[in-house]
C-alpha positions as CSV (number, residue, x, y, z in Angstrom):
1,X,29.5,-34.6,18.6
2,X,29.9,-37.0,15.7
3,X,26.3,-38.4,16.2
4,X,25.0,-34.8,16.2
5,X,26.8,-34.1,12.9
6,X,25.4,-37.2,11.3
7,X,21.9,-36.4,12.4
8,X,22.3,-32.9,11.2
9,X,23.4,-33.8,7.7
10,X,21.0,-36.6,7.1
11,X,18.0,-34.5,8.3
12,X,18.6,-31.2,6.6
13,X,16.2,-28.3,6.9
14,X,13.9,-27.8,3.9
15,X,15.8,-26.4,0.9
16,X,13.4,-23.5,0.4
17,X,12.3,-21.9,3.6
18,X,12.1,-18.5,5.2
19,X,15.6,-18.0,6.6
20,X,14.8,-15.1,8.9
21,X,15.6,-15.5,12.6
22,X,12.9,-17.5,14.4
23,X,11.5,-14.5,16.3
24,X,11.7,-12.0,13.5
25,X,8.1,-11.3,12.3
26,X,7.6,-10.8,8.6
27,X,7.8,-7.1,7.7
28,X,4.6,-6.5,5.8
29,X,4.5,-2.8,6.4
30,X,4.8,-0.2,3.7
31,X,8.1,1.6,3.6
32,X,8.2,5.3,4.3
33,X,6.3,7.1,1.5
34,X,8.2,8.8,-1.2
35,X,6.9,11.2,-3.8
36,X,6.1,9.4,-7.1
37,X,3.8,9.4,-10.0
38,X,0.5,7.9,-8.9
39,X,0.4,5.5,-11.7
40,X,2.6,4.8,-14.8
41,X,3.9,2.1,-17.1
42,X,7.5,1.0,-17.7
43,X,7.5,-0.3,-21.2
44,X,9.9,-2.0,-23.7
45,X,11.6,-4.1,-21.2
46,X,12.6,-7.7,-20.6
47,X,11.2,-8.3,-17.1
48,X,13.1,-10.9,-14.9
49,X,10.9,-12.8,-12.5
50,X,12.1,-15.6,-10.2
51,X,10.8,-18.2,-12.7
52,X,11.5,-16.7,-16.1
53,X,12.1,-13.6,-18.2
54,X,9.2,-11.9,-20.0
55,X,10.1,-10.5,-23.4
56,X,8.4,-7.3,-24.5
57,X,7.1,-6.8,-21.0
58,X,5.4,-4.0,-19.2
59,X,5.4,-3.1,-15.5
60,X,2.4,-1.3,-14.2
61,X,3.2,0.8,-11.1
62,X,0.6,2.4,-9.0
63,X,1.0,4.2,-5.6
64,X,4.6,3.0,-5.2
65,X,3.7,-0.6,-5.7
66,X,3.7,-3.0,-8.7
67,X,0.1,-3.5,-9.9
68,X,1.0,-5.9,-12.8
69,X,3.9,-7.4,-14.7
70,X,3.0,-8.9,-18.0
71,X,3.8,-9.1,-21.7
72,X,2.6,-6.0,-23.6
73,X,-0.2,-8.0,-25.3
74,X,-1.7,-9.0,-21.9
75,X,-1.9,-5.4,-20.6
76,X,-5.5,-4.3,-19.9
77,X,-6.8,-1.7,-22.3
78,X,-7.7,0.5,-19.3
79,X,-3.9,1.0,-18.7
80,X,-3.0,2.3,-22.1
81,X,-3.7,5.9,-21.2
82,X,-1.2,5.9,-18.3
83,X,2.1,7.8,-18.6
84,X,4.8,5.7,-20.0
85,X,8.6,5.4,-19.3
86,X,10.4,3.8,-22.2
87,X,12.7,1.1,-20.9
88,X,14.5,1.1,-24.3
89,X,14.9,-2.7,-24.4
90,X,16.6,-2.9,-21.0
91,X,16.5,-5.8,-18.5
92,X,14.1,-5.0,-15.5
93,X,15.1,-6.6,-12.2
94,X,14.0,-6.0,-8.7
95,X,16.2,-3.5,-6.9
96,X,19.3,-5.1,-5.5
97,X,19.6,-5.7,-1.7
98,X,23.2,-5.8,-0.4
99,X,23.4,-7.3,3.1
100,X,27.2,-7.0,3.5
101,X,28.8,-3.6,2.5
102,X,31.2,-1.4,4.4
103,X,31.2,1.6,2.1
104,X,30.8,3.0,-1.4
105,X,31.9,6.0,-3.4
106,X,34.2,7.4,-0.7
107,X,31.5,7.1,2.0
108,X,31.7,4.5,4.7
109,X,30.5,3.4,8.2
110,X,33.9,3.9,9.8
111,X,33.6,7.7,9.6
112,X,30.8,7.7,12.1
113,X,29.0,10.4,10.1
114,X,25.3,10.0,9.5
115,X,25.5,12.4,6.5
116,X,28.1,10.1,5.0
117,X,25.8,7.1,5.5
118,X,23.0,9.0,3.7
119,X,25.4,10.0,0.9
120,X,26.3,6.3,0.6
121,X,22.6,5.5,0.4
122,X,22.1,8.0,-2.4
123,X,25.1,6.8,-4.4
124,X,24.0,3.1,-4.0
125,X,20.6,4.1,-5.3
126,X,22.2,5.3,-8.5
127,X,23.8,1.9,-9.0
128,X,20.6,-0.2,-8.7
129,X,20.7,-0.9,-5.0
130,X,17.4,-0.2,-3.3
131,X,18.2,-1.5,0.2
132,X,21.3,-2.4,2.2
133,X,22.7,-3.2,5.6
134,X,25.7,-1.0,6.4
135,X,28.3,-3.3,7.9
136,X,30.6,-2.4,10.8
137,X,34.1,-3.8,11.0
138,X,35.1,-5.7,14.1
139,X,36.3,-3.0,16.5
140,X,36.8,-2.2,20.1
141,X,33.3,-2.5,21.7
142,X,33.3,1.1,22.8
143,X,34.3,2.3,19.3
144,X,31.6,0.1,17.7
145,X,29.0,1.5,20.2
146,X,30.1,5.1,19.4
147,X,29.7,4.5,15.6
148,X,26.2,3.0,16.1
149,X,25.1,6.0,18.2
150,X,26.4,8.4,15.5
151,X,25.0,6.5,12.5
152,X,21.6,5.3,13.7
153,X,19.9,8.8,13.3
154,X,20.3,8.3,9.5
155,X,17.8,5.5,9.4
156,X,14.5,6.7,7.9
157,X,16.1,9.8,6.3
158,X,17.3,8.2,3.1
159,X,16.7,9.6,-0.4
160,X,18.4,6.6,-2.0
161,X,18.7,3.0,-1.0
162,X,16.8,2.1,2.2
163,X,19.0,1.4,5.3
164,X,17.5,-1.8,6.7
165,X,19.6,-1.8,9.9
166,X,23.2,-2.6,10.8
167,X,25.2,-5.7,10.3
168,X,28.0,-6.2,12.8
169,X,31.0,-8.2,11.6
170,X,32.3,-8.9,15.0
171,X,33.6,-8.4,17.6
172,X,33.0,-12.1,18.7
173,X,35.0,-13.8,16.0
174,X,37.9,-16.3,16.0
175,X,41.4,-15.0,16.4
176,X,42.4,-17.8,14.1
177,X,40.4,-16.4,11.2
178,X,40.6,-12.6,11.5
179,X,40.9,-11.9,7.8
180,X,41.8,-8.2,7.7
181,X,40.2,-7.5,11.1
182,X,42.7,-6.1,13.6
183,X,43.6,-8.8,16.1
184,X,43.4,-6.3,19.0
185,X,39.8,-5.6,18.2
186,X,38.6,-9.2,18.5
187,X,36.7,-9.8,21.8
188,X,35.6,-12.9,23.7
189,X,31.9,-13.6,23.9
190,X,30.3,-11.2,26.3
191,X,26.6,-10.7,26.6
192,X,26.9,-7.2,28.3
193,X,29.0,-6.0,25.4
194,X,26.3,-7.1,22.9
195,X,23.5,-5.5,25.0
196,X,25.4,-2.2,25.0
197,X,25.9,-2.4,21.2
198,X,22.2,-3.1,20.7
199,X,21.2,-0.2,22.9
200,X,23.7,2.1,21.1
201,X,22.1,1.2,17.8
202,X,18.6,2.1,19.1
203,X,17.6,-1.5,18.4
204,X,18.7,-1.3,14.8
205,X,21.1,-4.3,14.6
206,X,19.6,-6.8,12.1
207,X,22.4,-9.2,11.6
208,X,25.6,-10.3,13.4
209,X,28.6,-12.3,12.2
210,X,30.2,-14.4,14.9
211,X,32.2,-17.6,15.4
212,X,29.8,-20.2,16.8
213,X,32.7,-22.2,18.4
214,X,33.7,-19.5,20.9
215,X,33.4,-20.3,24.6
216,X,30.4,-18.6,26.2
217,X,28.7,-17.9,22.8
218,X,25.4,-19.4,23.8
219,X,24.0,-16.3,25.6
220,X,25.0,-14.2,22.6
221,X,23.1,-16.6,20.3
222,X,20.0,-16.6,22.6
223,X,20.0,-12.8,22.8
224,X,20.1,-12.5,19.0
225,X,17.4,-15.0,18.5
226,X,15.1,-13.3,21.0
227,X,15.7,-9.9,19.4
228,X,15.2,-11.0,15.8
229,X,18.9,-10.6,14.8
230,X,20.1,-12.8,12.0
231,X,22.9,-15.0,13.2
232,X,25.8,-15.5,10.7
233,X,28.8,-17.7,11.1
234,X,31.9,-16.0,9.8
235,X,35.5,-15.4,10.7
236,X,35.2,-18.9,12.2
237,X,37.6,-21.8,12.7
238,X,34.8,-24.1,13.7
239,X,35.1,-27.8,13.1
240,X,32.3,-29.5,11.3
241,X,30.8,-30.7,14.5
242,X,31.0,-27.2,16.2
243,X,29.3,-25.7,13.2
244,X,26.6,-28.3,13.4
245,X,26.0,-27.4,17.0
246,X,25.9,-23.7,16.2
247,X,23.3,-24.4,13.4
248,X,21.2,-26.4,15.8
249,X,21.3,-23.3,18.1
250,X,20.2,-21.0,15.4
251,X,23.3,-19.9,13.5
252,X,21.8,-20.7,10.1
253,X,23.6,-18.3,7.7
254,X,27.2,-18.0,6.7
255,X,29.2,-14.9,6.0
256,X,31.2,-14.7,2.8
257,X,31.4,-18.5,2.2
258,X,34.9,-19.9,1.9
259,X,36.6,-16.7,3.0
260,X,37.9,-16.4,6.6
261,X,36.5,-19.8,7.7
262,X,37.8,-23.3,8.2
263,X,38.2,-25.0,4.8
264,X,36.7,-28.2,3.5
265,X,39.1,-31.2,3.4
266,X,38.5,-34.9,3.0
267,X,39.1,-35.6,6.7
268,X,37.9,-32.3,8.2
269,X,34.9,-30.7,6.4
270,X,35.2,-27.6,8.6
271,X,32.8,-24.7,8.4
272,X,32.9,-24.6,4.6
273,X,32.0,-28.2,4.3
274,X,29.2,-27.8,6.8
275,X,27.6,-25.1,4.8
276,X,28.0,-27.1,1.5
277,X,26.5,-30.3,3.0
278,X,23.4,-28.8,4.6
279,X,21.0,-27.3,2.0
280,X,19.1,-25.5,4.8
281,X,22.1,-23.3,5.6
282,X,22.0,-20.1,3.6
283,X,25.2,-18.3,2.7
284,X,26.7,-15.1,1.3
285,X,29.0,-15.3,-1.7
286,X,31.3,-12.6,-3.0
287,X,31.1,-13.2,-6.8
288,X,34.0,-11.0,-7.9
289,X,35.9,-14.0,-9.2
290,X,38.8,-13.3,-6.9
291,X,37.5,-14.0,-3.4
292,X,36.1,-17.2,-4.7
293,X,37.2,-18.9,-8.0
294,X,34.5,-18.5,-10.7
295,X,34.1,-22.3,-11.1
296,X,33.5,-22.7,-7.4
297,X,30.9,-20.0,-7.5
298,X,29.2,-21.9,-10.3
299,X,29.6,-25.2,-8.5
300,X,27.9,-23.8,-5.5
301,X,24.5,-23.7,-7.2
302,X,24.8,-27.5,-8.0
303,X,25.1,-28.4,-4.3
304,X,22.9,-25.8,-2.6
305,X,19.4,-24.5,-3.4
306,X,19.8,-21.3,-5.3
307,X,17.2,-19.8,-2.9
308,X,19.7,-20.0,-0.1
309,X,22.6,-18.3,-2.0
310,X,22.9,-14.5,-1.2
311,X,25.0,-12.3,-3.5
312,X,26.9,-9.6,-1.5
313,X,29.6,-7.2,-2.4
314,X,31.5,-6.8,0.9
315,X,32.6,-3.5,-0.8
316,X,34.9,-1.1,0.9
317,X,34.6,2.7,1.2
318,X,36.7,3.6,-1.9
319,X,34.7,1.4,-4.3
320,X,33.4,3.7,-7.0
321,X,35.6,6.5,-5.7
322,X,37.4,8.3,-8.5
323,X,40.3,9.9,-6.7
324,X,42.5,8.9,-3.8
325,X,43.7,8.6,-1.2
326,X,41.8,5.3,-0.8
327,X,41.1,4.5,2.8
328,X,39.2,1.6,4.4
329,X,39.0,0.9,8.1
330,X,41.7,3.4,8.9
331,X,44.2,1.9,6.5
332,X,45.4,2.9,3.0
333,X,44.3,0.4,0.3
334,X,45.2,0.0,-3.4
335,X,43.1,-1.5,-6.2
336,X,45.0,-4.6,-7.5
337,X,43.6,-7.4,-9.6
338,X,40.0,-6.3,-9.1
339,X,40.1,-6.2,-5.3
340,X,41.3,-3.8,-2.6
341,X,44.6,-4.7,-0.9
342,X,46.2,-3.2,2.1
343,X,49.1,-1.1,0.9
344,X,51.2,-2.1,3.9
345,X,51.3,-5.8,3.2
346,X,49.4,-6.5,0.0
347,X,46.7,-8.6,1.8
348,X,43.2,-8.6,0.3
349,X,41.2,-6.1,2.4
350,X,37.9,-6.3,0.6
351,X,35.9,-6.2,-2.6
352,X,35.5,-3.5,-5.2
353,X,32.4,-5.3,-6.5
354,X,29.0,-3.7,-7.2
355,X,25.8,-5.6,-7.1
356,X,25.2,-5.1,-10.8
357,X,28.6,-6.5,-11.7
358,X,28.0,-9.3,-9.3
359,X,24.8,-10.3,-11.1
360,X,26.7,-10.2,-14.4
361,X,29.4,-12.4,-13.0
362,X,26.9,-14.9,-11.7
363,X,25.5,-15.2,-15.2
364,X,29.1,-15.5,-16.6
365,X,29.7,-18.2,-14.0
366,X,26.8,-20.4,-15.1
367,X,23.7,-19.0,-13.3
368,X,20.6,-18.1,-15.3
369,X,19.5,-14.5,-15.1
370,X,16.5,-15.4,-13.0
371,X,18.8,-17.3,-10.6
372,X,21.2,-14.4,-10.4
373,X,18.3,-12.1,-9.7
374,X,17.1,-14.4,-6.9
375,X,20.6,-14.2,-5.3
376,X,20.6,-10.4,-5.5
377,X,17.0,-9.5,-4.7
378,X,14.4,-12.1,-3.5
379,X,16.8,-14.2,-1.4
380,X,18.2,-11.4,0.8
381,X,14.7,-9.9,1.2
382,X,13.4,-13.3,2.4
383,X,16.4,-13.7,4.7
384,X,15.5,-10.5,6.6
385,X,11.8,-11.3,6.6
386,X,10.9,-8.5,4.1
387,X,7.8,-9.7,2.4
388,X,7.1,-6.5,0.4
389,X,10.2,-6.2,-1.8
390,X,12.7,-8.3,-3.9
391,X,10.4,-9.5,-6.6
392,X,8.7,-8.2,-9.8
393,X,5.3,-9.3,-8.8
394,X,1.9,-7.7,-8.2
395,X,1.6,-6.2,-4.7
396,X,5.4,-5.8,-4.2
397,X,7.1,-2.4,-3.7
398,X,8.1,-0.9,-7.0
399,X,11.8,-1.2,-6.3
400,X,13.1,-1.8,-9.8
401,X,16.4,-1.4,-11.6
402,X,16.8,-1.2,-15.4
403,X,20.0,-2.7,-16.7
404,X,21.6,-2.3,-20.1
405,X,22.9,-5.2,-22.2
406,X,26.2,-4.9,-20.3
407,X,24.4,-4.9,-17.0
408,X,25.1,-1.3,-16.3
409,X,22.3,0.2,-14.2
410,X,20.5,2.9,-16.2
411,X,17.5,3.7,-14.0
412,X,16.5,2.9,-10.5
413,X,13.1,3.2,-8.9
414,X,12.4,3.0,-5.2
415,X,8.8,2.8,-4.3
416,X,8.0,4.0,-7.8
417,X,10.2,7.0,-7.6
418,X,13.0,7.3,-10.0
419,X,16.3,8.0,-8.2
């Protein structure tokens, strides 16, 4: 095992590479058409591209896609007659893509209500999110299957943020690192259970958090790889060597880095150290300043390629909800110190973060705005093999958010339609 670990760290995967599962084909298709102006300009903006920010910029949108992003002086004269939307000196970023979120504005996956999921999509759209993967808690396999059957009809019916598919956070996780998952819901690796979940979702599972050190996990990994499901190591007590073996098998992404995983120490690097020491492993980060210390979030970009850092919220159902009771995964929670805590024992249950706030926090923690935009937009798109969204570039879907100077989302466009 030690030889494997040494080889793995000395021969890392390329720093910037498509992180999608090996058998997931790039999604080059056009998203379901939405009504929109055929062509228009978004003017008076500061456009944030992966490389830089463009002052006094203009975005030319046509047929739901970006035709051109440029400074006003570079806009062809033929476009001057197009209808204009005044950006009023806002920042223009690609729409946010949240790959780990349980709920928002009082709507969540645990209700098993497709209309609630569509309402969640609509509310997220108002907050700058243009795509997301609703994340199911670890649960009894039959309960998770029931939720997937009830929720999957919502896909394709969104009026807000696009539902990319489901992220399963369990049930094959480590009993030693449950976080707030209920111990009785944690299951041993079982391929038939996974097949039933996949069938219940109508083939709409796109990512799965598991513990790579579990006995019998190999068939689970193989099934996910063959079905294009992104494999994420999380709620794991893996040793450094066990994580290395999991990475070699295809578990190349980490769920909420540093949280609910074996820590980094000088004699036992653990799962956290394995992620830090291999630049080819991508990772989620909850940038609320509570789940991970702000200085550690800032430090992360100095040891990992920014292209492999994915901003997520891990937000719970009551995030953005104005009135109580506040419930998450069947338990009452209270907002304390910027996070949701279980009322019963004061244990952190999840985040109250929004993607817009997360981008602001990344900037406050030392990231440039283009870097923060990568973490919230282009990186998650690339991770799932979405080649048509996540960037303010010609040919990409016109999924755009306009942010005020305080990073408050003011306007959101999905395929050129204002939400």
